[in-house]
C-alpha positions in Angstrom: 49.5 107.8 142.9 51.9 110.2 141.1 52.7 109.8 137.7 56.0 107.9 136.7 58.3 110.2 135.2 57.9 110.4 131.8 53.9 108.9 131.8 52.4 111.5 129.5 49.2 110.7 131.3 46.9 114.2 132.2 44.0 115.4 133.8 41.2 115.2 130.9 38.3 117.5 131.0 35.2 115.6 128.6 32.8 117.4 126.9 35.1 120.8 127.8 36.1 122.0 124.3 39.2 124.6 124.0 38.1 127.2 121.0 39.2 126.7 117.6 42.7 128.1 117.1 42.6 131.0 114.3 45.9 129.8 113.1 45.5 125.7 112.8 48.2 123.1 114.1 48.4 122.7 110.5 49.0 125.6 109.1 51.3 126.8 111.5 53.2 123.8 110.6 53.7 125.2 107.4 54.7 128.6 108.7 58.4 129.5 107.6 60.7 129.9 110.3 60.9 133.4 110.0 57.2 134.0 110.0 57.3 131.7 113.5 59.6 134.4 114.8 57.7 137.2 113.3 54.6 136.3 115.5 56.6 135.8 118.5 57.8 139.5 118.1 54.8 140.7 117.2 53.5 139.1 120.6 56.3 141.5 122.4 55.5 144.1 121.2 51.8 144.0 121.5 52.7 143.0 125.3 55.2 145.6 125.7 54.5 148.9 122.9 50.9 148.4 120.8 50.4 147.9 117.8 46.6 148.4 117.4 47.2 151.7 116.0 49.4 150.6 113.3 49.0 150.1 109.6 50.7 146.5 108.0 53.5 148.2 106.5 54.6 150.1 110.1 53.8 146.4 111.3 56.1 144.9 108.8 59.0 148.4 109.6 58.6 147.5 113.3 59.4 143.5 113.1 62.2 144.2 110.1 60.1 141.8 107.8 58.7 142.0 104.2 54.7 142.9 103.9 53.9 139.6 102.0 55.6 137.6 104.9 53.2 139.2 106.9 50.1 139.1 104.4 51.1 135.5 103.7 50.0 135.0 108.2 46.9 136.7 107.8 45.1 138.5 105.3 44.7 141.9 106.9 46.0 144.1 109.9 43.2 142.6 112.3 43.1 138.8 111.7 47.1 139.1 111.8 46.8 140.8 115.5 44.2 138.5 116.4 45.7 135.7 115.8 49.1 136.9 117.4 46.6 137.2 120.9 45.2 134.1 120.8 48.0 131.6 119.6 49.2 133.3 123.1 46.2 132.6 124.7 46.0 128.9 123.1 49.8 128.7 125.1 48.6 129.9 128.0 45.7 127.9 128.3 47.5 124.5 127.2 50.5 125.0 130.2 47.6 125.5 132.5 46.1 122.4 131.8 49.5 120.4 131.6 49.9 122.0 134.9 47.4 119.5 136.3 48.8 115.8 137.5 45.6 113.7 137.8 46.7 112.6 141.6 45.7 116.0 142.2 42.4 116.9 144.9 40.1 118.9 142.3 40.5 121.9 144.8 44.1 121.7 144.0 43.8 121.5 140.9 41.5 124.3 140.5 44.1 126.6 142.5 47.1 125.0 140.2 45.1 125.9 137.0 43.8 129.2 137.8 47.0 130.6 138.7 48.5 129.0 135.5 46.2 130.5 133.6 46.3 134.1 135.0 49.6 134.5 133.3 47.6 136.0 130.7 46.9 139.0 132.6 50.4 139.5 134.1 50.9 142.9 134.7 53.2 143.8 130.9 50.0 142.6 129.4 48.0 145.5 130.5 49.4 146.7 127.4 47.7 144.1 125.0 44.9 144.1 126.4 44.5 147.5 126.2 45.6 147.6 122.8 44.1 145.3 121.0 40.5 146.0 122.6 40.6 148.4 119.3 40.7 145.3 117.0 37.6 144.2 115.5 36.3 140.9 117.0 38.8 140.9 120.2 36.1 140.9 122.2 34.4 137.7 120.7 38.4 136.2 120.8 38.7 136.8 124.8 34.9 135.7 125.7 35.5 132.6 124.1 38.8 131.7 126.1 37.5 132.8 129.3 34.1 131.0 128.4 36.8 127.8 128.3 38.6 129.1 131.4 34.5 129.1 133.0 33.6 125.6 131.4 37.2 124.1 133.3 36.4 125.3 136.5 32.8 124.4 137.3 34.4 121.1 136.0 36.5 121.1 138.8 34.3 122.6 141.5 31.6 119.8 140.6 34.4 117.2 140.8 35.3 118.7 144.4 31.4 119.0 145.3 31.3 114.9 144.4 34.5 114.4 146.4 33.2 115.8 149.2 35.8 118.3 149.3 33.5 121.5 149.6 29.9 121.3 150.4 27.1 121.6 147.5 27.5 124.9 146.1 26.1 127.1 142.6 29.3 126.0 140.2 28.3 127.7 137.6 28.3 130.8 139.5 30.9 130.1 141.4 33.1 129.2 138.0 32.0 132.9 136.4 33.6 134.4 139.6 36.6 132.6 139.6 36.9 132.4 135.6 36.4 136.4 135.2 38.7 137.7 137.7 41.7 138.0 135.7 40.0 139.6 133.2 37.5 142.2 135.2 40.8 143.4 136.8 42.9 143.7 133.9 40.6 146.3 132.9 42.1 149.4 133.1 39.6 151.4 135.0 39.6 148.5 137.6 43.4 147.8 137.2 43.6 151.5 138.8 41.5 150.6 141.9 43.9 147.7 142.7 46.5 147.6 145.1 48.7 144.7 143.4 48.9 143.7 139.3 45.9 141.6 138.2 47.3 138.4 138.3 48.2 139.2 141.5 44.9 140.0 143.3 42.9 137.6 141.1 45.2 135.0 142.7 44.4 136.5 146.4 41.0 136.8 145.6 40.4 133.0 144.0 42.5 131.7 147.3 40.1 133.3 149.9 36.7 132.0 147.9 38.2 128.7 147.8 39.1 128.6 151.1 35.4 130.1 152.0 34.6 126.8 150.1 36.6 124.3 152.0 35.6 126.2 155.7 31.9 125.5 154.6 32.6 121.6 154.0 34.5 121.7 157.2 
């Protein structure tokens, strides 16, 4: 049965935990309206122009704020930029989970989840990915978010097997492939050989794999 309007029931994933935000909810609530605007502006700058080579003073000039405003958000440039990216990835991750209706079949939920999660590698994010790679701790940050995506993916695949929607399969291996597609095709050297954008390529290959799993069961 579909959810009634206003029902906040969401699909649950017991035992699967999202990465801890670099900027906690409590800390974000304490930020001023201007500091929140600065975080949003920094995200746009990262997506379209890049800030990896900037100093904190140059970043402050780029977004029209004081150095104190930036240092009140994070104690260093690297932590500031990682906080901006982490905040973006958490927002996309929450939206991907919220897009799932408990009445969906596991495969339909998986399809919807991966499409929503692949927003992280939409075309304009290529600048962000290349730029943030220069920042210490970036690889660890991306790996943590990818691990969460893979864990949710495996959970949905396990449900699909249990429901008989797909035949028994190594769900851990398939989840690793599906959960890594977006990040793999966002790499500059890989993006150059693909005819479509990273998110569209990831979506297309995801669909091929899901159709193959369904065909095996049929």
